[in-house]
mmCIF file of the N, C-alpha and C atoms, coordinates in Angstrom:
data_MODEL
# 
_entry.id   MODEL 
# 
loop_
_atom_site.group_PDB 
_atom_site.id 
_atom_site.type_symbol 
_atom_site.label_atom_id 
_atom_site.label_alt_id 
_atom_site.label_comp_id 
_atom_site.label_asym_id 
_atom_site.label_entity_id 
_atom_site.label_seq_id 
_atom_site.pdbx_PDB_ins_code 
_atom_site.Cartn_x 
_atom_site.Cartn_y 
_atom_site.Cartn_z 
_atom_site.occupancy 
_atom_site.B_iso_or_equiv 
_atom_site.pdbx_formal_charge 
_atom_site.auth_seq_id 
_atom_site.auth_comp_id 
_atom_site.auth_asym_id 
_atom_site.auth_atom_id 
_atom_site.pdbx_PDB_model_num 
ATOM 1   N N  . MET A 1 1  ? 67.785 -5.616  49.581 1.00 0.00 ? 1  MET A N  1 
ATOM 2   C CA . MET A 1 1  ? 67.003 -6.645  49.967 1.00 0.00 ? 1  MET A CA 1 
ATOM 3   C C  . MET A 1 1  ? 65.505 -6.414  49.556 1.00 0.00 ? 1  MET A C  1 
ATOM 4   N N  . ARG A 1 2  ? 64.893 -7.445  49.104 1.00 0.00 ? 2  ARG A N  1 
ATOM 5   C CA . ARG A 1 2  ? 63.463 -7.380  48.621 1.00 0.00 ? 2  ARG A CA 1 
ATOM 6   C C  . ARG A 1 2  ? 62.492 -8.010  49.660 1.00 0.00 ? 2  ARG A C  1 
ATOM 7   N N  . PHE A 1 3  ? 61.353 -7.312  49.926 1.00 0.00 ? 3  PHE A N  1 
ATOM 8   C CA . PHE A 1 3  ? 60.384 -7.693  50.867 1.00 0.00 ? 3  PHE A CA 1 
ATOM 9   C C  . PHE A 1 3  ? 59.130 -8.034  50.157 1.00 0.00 ? 3  PHE A C  1 
ATOM 10  N N  . LEU A 1 4  ? 58.360 -9.081  50.608 1.00 0.00 ? 4  LEU A N  1 
ATOM 11  C CA . LEU A 1 4  ? 57.043 -9.401  50.029 1.00 0.00 ? 4  LEU A CA 1 
ATOM 12  C C  . LEU A 1 4  ? 56.017 -8.389  50.315 1.00 0.00 ? 4  LEU A C  1 
ATOM 13  N N  . ASP A 1 5  ? 56.186 -7.764  51.584 1.00 0.00 ? 5  ASP A N  1 
ATOM 14  C CA . ASP A 1 5  ? 55.186 -6.748  51.872 1.00 0.00 ? 5  ASP A CA 1 
ATOM 15  C C  . ASP A 1 5  ? 55.504 -5.407  51.466 1.00 0.00 ? 5  ASP A C  1 
ATOM 16  N N  . ASP A 1 6  ? 56.409 -5.150  50.534 1.00 0.00 ? 6  ASP A N  1 
ATOM 17  C CA . ASP A 1 6  ? 56.714 -3.931  50.058 1.00 0.00 ? 6  ASP A CA 1 
ATOM 18  C C  . ASP A 1 6  ? 55.489 -3.254  49.361 1.00 0.00 ? 6  ASP A C  1 
ATOM 19  N N  . TYR A 1 7  ? 55.189 -2.015  49.751 1.00 0.00 ? 7  TYR A N  1 
ATOM 20  C CA . TYR A 1 7  ? 53.935 -1.304  49.244 1.00 0.00 ? 7  TYR A CA 1 
ATOM 21  C C  . TYR A 1 7  ? 54.082 -1.159  47.765 1.00 0.00 ? 7  TYR A C  1 
ATOM 22  N N  . ARG A 1 8  ? 55.379 -1.094  47.206 1.00 0.00 ? 8  ARG A N  1 
ATOM 23  C CA . ARG A 1 8  ? 55.501 -0.904  45.721 1.00 0.00 ? 8  ARG A CA 1 
ATOM 24  C C  . ARG A 1 8  ? 55.031 -2.224  45.001 1.00 0.00 ? 8  ARG A C  1 
ATOM 25  N N  . ASN A 1 9  ? 55.024 -3.290  45.617 1.00 0.00 ? 9  ASN A N  1 
ATOM 26  C CA . ASN A 1 9  ? 54.471 -4.466  45.039 1.00 0.00 ? 9  ASN A CA 1 
ATOM 27  C C  . ASN A 1 9  ? 52.988 -4.806  45.056 1.00 0.00 ? 9  ASN A C  1 
ATOM 28  N N  . ILE A 1 10 ? 52.265 -3.830  45.685 1.00 0.00 ? 10 ILE A N  1 
ATOM 29  C CA . ILE A 1 10 ? 50.822 -4.096  45.851 1.00 0.00 ? 10 ILE A CA 1 
ATOM 30  C C  . ILE A 1 10 ? 50.024 -4.567  44.643 1.00 0.00 ? 10 ILE A C  1 
ATOM 31  N N  . ASP A 1 11 ? 50.440 -4.080  43.512 1.00 0.00 ? 11 ASP A N  1 
ATOM 32  C CA . ASP A 1 11 ? 49.598 -4.493  42.255 1.00 0.00 ? 11 ASP A CA 1 
ATOM 33  C C  . ASP A 1 11 ? 50.271 -5.577  41.403 1.00 0.00 ? 11 ASP A C  1 
ATOM 34  N N  . ARG A 1 12 ? 51.332 -6.219  42.118 1.00 0.00 ? 12 ARG A N  1 
ATOM 35  C CA . ARG A 1 12 ? 51.973 -7.394  41.370 1.00 0.00 ? 12 ARG A CA 1 
ATOM 36  C C  . ARG A 1 12 ? 51.479 -8.715  41.899 1.00 0.00 ? 12 ARG A C  1 
ATOM 37  N N  . TYR A 1 13 ? 51.357 -9.666  41.057 1.00 0.00 ? 13 TYR A N  1 
ATOM 38  C CA . TYR A 1 13 ? 51.034 -11.024 41.445 1.00 0.00 ? 13 TYR A CA 1 
ATOM 39  C C  . TYR A 1 13 ? 51.497 -12.053 40.476 1.00 0.00 ? 13 TYR A C  1 
ATOM 40  N N  . ASP A 1 14 ? 51.583 -13.245 40.830 1.00 0.00 ? 14 ASP A N  1 
ATOM 41  C CA . ASP A 1 14 ? 51.988 -14.381 39.936 1.00 0.00 ? 14 ASP A CA 1 
ATOM 42  C C  . ASP A 1 14 ? 50.980 -15.404 40.143 1.00 0.00 ? 14 ASP A C  1 
ATOM 43  N N  . ASN A 1 15 ? 50.449 -15.975 38.973 1.00 0.00 ? 15 ASN A N  1 
ATOM 44  C CA . ASN A 1 15 ? 49.557 -17.123 39.079 1.00 0.00 ? 15 ASN A CA 1 
ATOM 45  C C  . ASN A 1 15 ? 50.368 -18.396 39.363 1.00 0.00 ? 15 ASN A C  1 
ATOM 46  N N  . VAL A 1 16 ? 49.835 -19.238 40.296 1.00 0.00 ? 16 VAL A N  1 
ATOM 47  C CA . VAL A 1 16 ? 50.608 -20.398 40.639 1.00 0.00 ? 16 VAL A CA 1 
ATOM 48  C C  . VAL A 1 16 ? 49.491 -21.446 40.668 1.00 0.00 ? 16 VAL A C  1 
ATOM 49  N N  . ASP A 1 17 ? 50.038 -22.860 40.419 1.00 0.00 ? 17 ASP A N  1 
ATOM 50  C CA . ASP A 1 17 ? 49.022 -23.850 40.482 1.00 0.00 ? 17 ASP A CA 1 
ATOM 51  C C  . ASP A 1 17 ? 48.611 -24.208 41.831 1.00 0.00 ? 17 ASP A C  1 
ATOM 52  N N  . ARG A 1 18 ? 47.525 -24.928 42.137 1.00 0.00 ? 18 ARG A N  1 
ATOM 53  C CA . ARG A 1 18 ? 46.927 -25.118 43.399 1.00 0.00 ? 18 ARG A CA 1 
ATOM 54  C C  . ARG A 1 18 ? 48.029 -25.818 44.278 1.00 0.00 ? 18 ARG A C  1 
ATOM 55  N N  . ALA A 1 19 ? 48.785 -26.769 43.873 1.00 0.00 ? 19 ALA A N  1 
ATOM 56  C CA . ALA A 1 19 ? 49.752 -27.538 44.594 1.00 0.00 ? 19 ALA A CA 1 
ATOM 57  C C  . ALA A 1 19 ? 50.782 -26.486 45.279 1.00 0.00 ? 19 ALA A C  1 
ATOM 58  N N  . VAL A 1 20 ? 51.227 -25.514 44.442 1.00 0.00 ? 20 VAL A N  1 
ATOM 59  C CA . VAL A 1 20 ? 52.175 -24.498 45.080 1.00 0.00 ? 20 VAL A CA 1 
ATOM 60  C C  . VAL A 1 20 ? 51.440 -23.652 46.142 1.00 0.00 ? 20 VAL A C  1 
ATOM 61  N N  . ALA A 1 21 ? 50.263 -23.195 45.770 1.00 0.00 ? 21 ALA A N  1 
ATOM 62  C CA . ALA A 1 21 ? 49.456 -22.386 46.709 1.00 0.00 ? 21 ALA A CA 1 
ATOM 63  C C  . ALA A 1 21 ? 49.325 -23.111 47.972 1.00 0.00 ? 21 ALA A C  1 
ATOM 64  N N  . GLU A 1 22 ? 49.008 -24.404 47.928 1.00 0.00 ? 22 GLU A N  1 
ATOM 65  C CA . GLU A 1 22 ? 48.803 -25.164 49.206 1.00 0.00 ? 22 GLU A CA 1 
ATOM 66  C C  . GLU A 1 22 ? 50.087 -25.307 50.008 1.00 0.00 ? 22 GLU A C  1 
ATOM 67  N N  . ARG A 1 23 ? 51.319 -25.492 49.336 1.00 0.00 ? 23 ARG A N  1 
ATOM 68  C CA . ARG A 1 23 ? 52.431 -25.498 50.074 1.00 0.00 ? 23 ARG A CA 1 
ATOM 69  C C  . ARG A 1 23 ? 52.827 -24.336 50.769 1.00 0.00 ? 23 ARG A C  1 
ATOM 70  N N  . VAL A 1 24 ? 52.571 -23.206 50.043 1.00 0.00 ? 24 VAL A N  1 
ATOM 71  C CA . VAL A 1 24 ? 52.853 -21.885 50.558 1.00 0.00 ? 24 VAL A CA 1 
ATOM 72  C C  . VAL A 1 24 ? 51.928 -21.569 51.807 1.00 0.00 ? 24 VAL A C  1 
ATOM 73  N N  . ALA A 1 25 ? 50.684 -21.877 51.613 1.00 0.00 ? 25 ALA A N  1 
ATOM 74  C CA . ALA A 1 25 ? 49.694 -21.532 52.737 1.00 0.00 ? 25 ALA A CA 1 
ATOM 75  C C  . ALA A 1 25 ? 50.034 -22.405 53.870 1.00 0.00 ? 25 ALA A C  1 
ATOM 76  N N  . GLU A 1 26 ? 50.393 -23.676 53.843 1.00 0.00 ? 26 GLU A N  1 
ATOM 77  C CA . GLU A 1 26 ? 50.740 -24.394 54.977 1.00 0.00 ? 26 GLU A CA 1 
ATOM 78  C C  . GLU A 1 26 ? 52.092 -23.945 55.604 1.00 0.00 ? 26 GLU A C  1 
ATOM 79  N N  . ALA A 1 27 ? 53.073 -23.508 54.790 1.00 0.00 ? 27 ALA A N  1 
ATOM 80  C CA . ALA A 1 27 ? 54.272 -23.015 55.436 1.00 0.00 ? 27 ALA A CA 1 
ATOM 81  C C  . ALA A 1 27 ? 54.143 -21.627 56.059 1.00 0.00 ? 27 ALA A C  1 
ATOM 82  N N  . VAL A 1 28 ? 53.143 -20.705 55.579 1.00 0.00 ? 28 VAL A N  1 
ATOM 83  C CA . VAL A 1 28 ? 52.935 -19.389 56.169 1.00 0.00 ? 28 VAL A CA 1 
ATOM 84  C C  . VAL A 1 28 ? 52.180 -19.536 57.409 1.00 0.00 ? 28 VAL A C  1 
ATOM 85  N N  . THR A 1 29 ? 51.176 -20.407 57.452 1.00 0.00 ? 29 THR A N  1 
ATOM 86  C CA . THR A 1 29 ? 50.205 -20.482 58.516 1.00 0.00 ? 29 THR A CA 1 
ATOM 87  C C  . THR A 1 29 ? 50.550 -21.411 59.552 1.00 0.00 ? 29 THR A C  1 
ATOM 88  N N  . GLY A 1 30 ? 51.632 -22.256 59.313 1.00 0.00 ? 30 GLY A N  1 
ATOM 89  C CA . GLY A 1 30 ? 52.011 -23.256 60.214 1.00 0.00 ? 30 GLY A CA 1 
ATOM 90  C C  . GLY A 1 30 ? 51.244 -24.636 60.057 1.00 0.00 ? 30 GLY A C  1 
ATOM 91  N N  . GLY A 1 31 ? 50.662 -24.879 58.884 1.00 0.00 ? 31 GLY A N  1 
ATOM 92  C CA . GLY A 1 31 ? 49.916 -26.093 58.732 1.00 0.00 ? 31 GLY A CA 1 
ATOM 93  C C  . GLY A 1 31 ? 48.583 -25.982 58.269 1.00 0.00 ? 31 GLY A C  1 
ATOM 94  N N  . GLU A 1 32 ? 47.974 -24.761 58.291 1.00 0.00 ? 32 GLU A N  1 
ATOM 95  C CA . GLU A 1 32 ? 46.587 -24.583 57.817 1.00 0.00 ? 32 GLU A CA 1 
ATOM 96  C C  . GLU A 1 32 ? 46.504 -24.834 56.355 1.00 0.00 ? 32 GLU A C  1 
ATOM 97  N N  . LYS A 1 33 ? 45.410 -25.538 56.010 1.00 0.00 ? 33 LYS A N  1 
ATOM 98  C CA . LYS A 1 33 ? 45.169 -25.803 54.571 1.00 0.00 ? 33 LYS A CA 1 
ATOM 99  C C  . LYS A 1 33 ? 44.375 -24.772 53.911 1.00 0.00 ? 33 LYS A C  1 
ATOM 100 N N  . LEU A 1 34 ? 44.437 -24.664 52.520 1.00 0.00 ? 34 LEU A N  1 
ATOM 101 C CA . LEU A 1 34 ? 43.606 -23.767 51.813 1.00 0.00 ? 34 LEU A CA 1 
ATOM 102 C C  . LEU A 1 34 ? 42.203 -24.334 51.858 1.00 0.00 ? 34 LEU A C  1 
ATOM 103 N N  . PRO A 1 35 ? 41.184 -23.316 51.839 1.00 0.00 ? 35 PRO A N  1 
ATOM 104 C CA . PRO A 1 35 ? 39.843 -23.882 51.642 1.00 0.00 ? 35 PRO A CA 1 
ATOM 105 C C  . PRO A 1 35 ? 39.619 -24.424 50.202 1.00 0.00 ? 35 PRO A C  1 
ATOM 106 N N  . ASP A 1 36 ? 38.635 -25.163 49.943 1.00 0.00 ? 36 ASP A N  1 
ATOM 107 C CA . ASP A 1 36 ? 38.390 -25.738 48.635 1.00 0.00 ? 36 ASP A CA 1 
ATOM 108 C C  . ASP A 1 36 ? 37.979 -24.618 47.656 1.00 0.00 ? 36 ASP A C  1 
ATOM 109 N N  . GLU A 1 37 ? 38.088 -24.959 46.453 1.00 0.00 ? 37 GLU A N  1 
ATOM 110 C CA . GLU A 1 37 ? 37.895 -23.975 45.262 1.00 0.00 ? 37 GLU A CA 1 
ATOM 111 C C  . GLU A 1 37 ? 36.495 -23.335 45.365 1.00 0.00 ? 37 GLU A C  1 
ATOM 112 N N  . SER A 1 38 ? 35.478 -24.014 45.723 1.00 0.00 ? 38 SER A N  1 
ATOM 113 C CA . SER A 1 38 ? 34.199 -23.339 45.771 1.00 0.00 ? 38 SER A CA 1 
ATOM 114 C C  . SER A 1 38 ? 34.023 -22.303 46.880 1.00 0.00 ? 38 SER A C  1 
ATOM 115 N N  . LEU A 1 39 ? 34.621 -22.505 47.916 1.00 0.00 ? 39 LEU A N  1 
ATOM 116 C CA . LEU A 1 39 ? 34.594 -21.604 49.105 1.00 0.00 ? 39 LEU A CA 1 
ATOM 117 C C  . LEU A 1 39 ? 35.442 -20.270 48.773 1.00 0.00 ? 39 LEU A C  1 
ATOM 118 N N  . ILE A 1 40 ? 36.564 -20.550 48.032 1.00 0.00 ? 40 ILE A N  1 
ATOM 119 C CA . ILE A 1 40 ? 37.457 -19.426 47.538 1.00 0.00 ? 40 ILE A CA 1 
ATOM 120 C C  . ILE A 1 40 ? 36.639 -18.520 46.632 1.00 0.00 ? 40 ILE A C  1 
ATOM 121 N N  . ARG A 1 41 ? 35.963 -19.286 45.728 1.00 0.00 ? 41 ARG A N  1 
ATOM 122 C CA . ARG A 1 41 ? 35.097 -18.386 44.790 1.00 0.00 ? 41 ARG A CA 1 
ATOM 123 C C  . ARG A 1 41 ? 33.856 -17.734 45.481 1.00 0.00 ? 41 ARG A C  1 
ATOM 124 N N  . ALA A 1 42 ? 33.326 -18.250 46.506 1.00 0.00 ? 42 ALA A N  1 
ATOM 125 C CA . ALA A 1 42 ? 32.278 -17.705 47.250 1.00 0.00 ? 42 ALA A CA 1 
ATOM 126 C C  . ALA A 1 42 ? 32.848 -16.391 48.011 1.00 0.00 ? 42 ALA A C  1 
ATOM 127 N N  . MET A 1 43 ? 34.063 -16.496 48.477 1.00 0.00 ? 43 MET A N  1 
ATOM 128 C CA . MET A 1 43 ? 34.731 -15.431 49.158 1.00 0.00 ? 43 MET A CA 1 
ATOM 129 C C  . MET A 1 43 ? 34.939 -14.156 48.345 1.00 0.00 ? 43 MET A C  1 
ATOM 130 N N  . PHE A 1 44 ? 35.233 -14.477 46.982 1.00 0.00 ? 44 PHE A N  1 
ATOM 131 C CA . PHE A 1 44 ? 35.673 -13.442 46.129 1.00 0.00 ? 44 PHE A CA 1 
ATOM 132 C C  . PHE A 1 44 ? 34.747 -13.531 44.887 1.00 0.00 ? 44 PHE A C  1 
ATOM 133 N N  . PRO A 1 45 ? 33.499 -13.153 44.946 1.00 0.00 ? 45 PRO A N  1 
ATOM 134 C CA . PRO A 1 45 ? 32.484 -13.241 43.792 1.00 0.00 ? 45 PRO A CA 1 
ATOM 135 C C  . PRO A 1 45 ? 32.990 -12.258 42.755 1.00 0.00 ? 45 PRO A C  1 
ATOM 136 N N  . GLY A 1 46 ? 32.955 -12.825 41.555 1.00 0.00 ? 46 GLY A N  1 
ATOM 137 C CA . GLY A 1 46 ? 33.298 -12.003 40.394 1.00 0.00 ? 46 GLY A CA 1 
ATOM 138 C C  . GLY A 1 46 ? 34.830 -12.190 40.022 1.00 0.00 ? 46 GLY A C  1 
ATOM 139 N N  . ALA A 1 47 ? 35.610 -12.591 41.053 1.00 0.00 ? 47 ALA A N  1 
ATOM 140 C CA . ALA A 1 47 ? 37.025 -12.742 40.737 1.00 0.00 ? 47 ALA A CA 1 
ATOM 141 C C  . ALA A 1 47 ? 37.251 -13.728 39.570 1.00 0.00 ? 47 ALA A C  1 
ATOM 142 N N  . GLY A 1 48 ? 38.103 -13.443 38.764 1.00 0.00 ? 48 GLY A N  1 
ATOM 143 C CA . GLY A 1 48 ? 38.639 -14.350 37.753 1.00 0.00 ? 48 GLY A CA 1 
ATOM 144 C C  . GLY A 1 48 ? 37.535 -14.328 36.619 1.00 0.00 ? 48 GLY A C  1 
ATOM 145 N N  . ASP A 1 49 ? 36.541 -13.404 36.540 1.00 0.00 ? 49 ASP A N  1 
ATOM 146 C CA . ASP A 1 49 ? 35.675 -13.407 35.431 1.00 0.00 ? 49 ASP A CA 1 
ATOM 147 C C  . ASP A 1 49 ? 36.163 -12.663 34.252 1.00 0.00 ? 49 ASP A C  1 
ATOM 148 N N  . SER A 1 50 ? 37.271 -11.903 34.386 1.00 0.00 ? 50 SER A N  1 
ATOM 149 C CA . SER A 1 50 ? 37.857 -11.305 33.303 1.00 0.00 ? 50 SER A CA 1 
ATOM 150 C C  . SER A 1 50 ? 39.365 -11.460 33.369 1.00 0.00 ? 50 SER A C  1 
ATOM 151 N N  . ASP A 1 51 ? 40.081 -11.260 32.320 1.00 0.00 ? 51 ASP A N  1 
ATOM 152 C CA . ASP A 1 51 ? 41.582 -11.471 32.328 1.00 0.00 ? 51 ASP A CA 1 
ATOM 153 C C  . ASP A 1 51 ? 42.219 -10.091 32.033 1.00 0.00 ? 51 ASP A C  1 
ATOM 154 N N  . ASP A 1 52 ? 41.724 -9.000  32.626 1.00 0.00 ? 52 ASP A N  1 
ATOM 155 C CA . ASP A 1 52 ? 42.181 -7.650  32.338 1.00 0.00 ? 52 ASP A CA 1 
ATOM 156 C C  . ASP A 1 52 ? 43.210 -7.088  33.376 1.00 0.00 ? 52 ASP A C  1 
ATOM 157 N N  . ARG A 1 53 ? 43.745 -8.076  34.228 1.00 0.00 ? 53 ARG A N  1 
ATOM 158 C CA . ARG A 1 53 ? 44.604 -7.693  35.251 1.00 0.00 ? 53 ARG A CA 1 
ATOM 159 C C  . ARG A 1 53 ? 45.993 -7.706  34.594 1.00 0.00 ? 53 ARG A C  1 
ATOM 160 N N  . PRO A 1 54 ? 46.946 -6.939  35.147 1.00 0.00 ? 54 PRO A N  1 
ATOM 161 C CA . PRO A 1 54 ? 48.373 -7.061  34.654 1.00 0.00 ? 54 PRO A CA 1 
ATOM 162 C C  . PRO A 1 54 ? 48.989 -8.451  35.060 1.00 0.00 ? 54 PRO A C  1 
ATOM 163 N N  . ASN A 1 55 ? 50.029 -8.765  34.280 1.00 0.00 ? 55 ASN A N  1 
ATOM 164 C CA . ASN A 1 55 ? 50.740 -9.938  34.451 1.00 0.00 ? 55 ASN A CA 1 
ATOM 165 C C  . ASN A 1 55 ? 51.854 -9.822  35.327 1.00 0.00 ? 55 ASN A C  1 
ATOM 166 N N  . SER A 1 56 ? 51.933 -9.933  36.648 1.00 0.00 ? 56 SER A N  1 
ATOM 167 C CA . SER A 1 56 ? 53.054 -10.016 37.414 1.00 0.00 ? 56 SER A CA 1 
ATOM 168 C C  . SER A 1 56 ? 53.946 -8.775  37.350 1.00 0.00 ? 56 SER A C  1 
ATOM 169 N N  . GLY A 1 57 ? 53.443 -7.626  37.024 1.00 0.00 ? 57 GLY A N  1 
ATOM 170 C CA . GLY A 1 57 ? 54.240 -6.453  36.895 1.00 0.00 ? 57 GLY A CA 1 
ATOM 171 C C  . GLY A 1 57 ? 55.005 -6.436  35.541 1.00 0.00 ? 57 GLY A C  1 
ATOM 172 N N  . LYS A 1 58 ? 54.810 -7.405  34.594 1.00 0.00 ? 58 LYS A N  1 
ATOM 173 C CA . LYS A 1 58 ? 55.493 -7.453  33.343 1.00 0.00 ? 58 LYS A CA 1 
ATOM 174 C C  . LYS A 1 58 ? 54.731 -6.545  32.411 1.00 0.00 ? 58 LYS A C  1 
ATOM 175 N N  . GLN A 1 59 ? 55.407 -5.924  31.562 1.00 0.00 ? 59 GLN A N  1 
ATOM 176 C CA . GLN A 1 59 ? 54.864 -5.020  30.670 1.00 0.00 ? 59 GLN A CA 1 
ATOM 177 C C  . GLN A 1 59 ? 55.137 -5.393  29.290 1.00 0.00 ? 59 GLN A C  1 
# 
């Protein structure tokens, strides 16, 4: 059985479009919406400035 919170997956991620992220956020939080893009960027300054992260654990 596979778990999302498995410590072995800490460095894995998948890029998803905004619509998918909004559906997931609402399902996980019981209806809370994602903040707008400018607030997300303010919360994570410098994120997304480079593309040197691994791709979803793919090698």
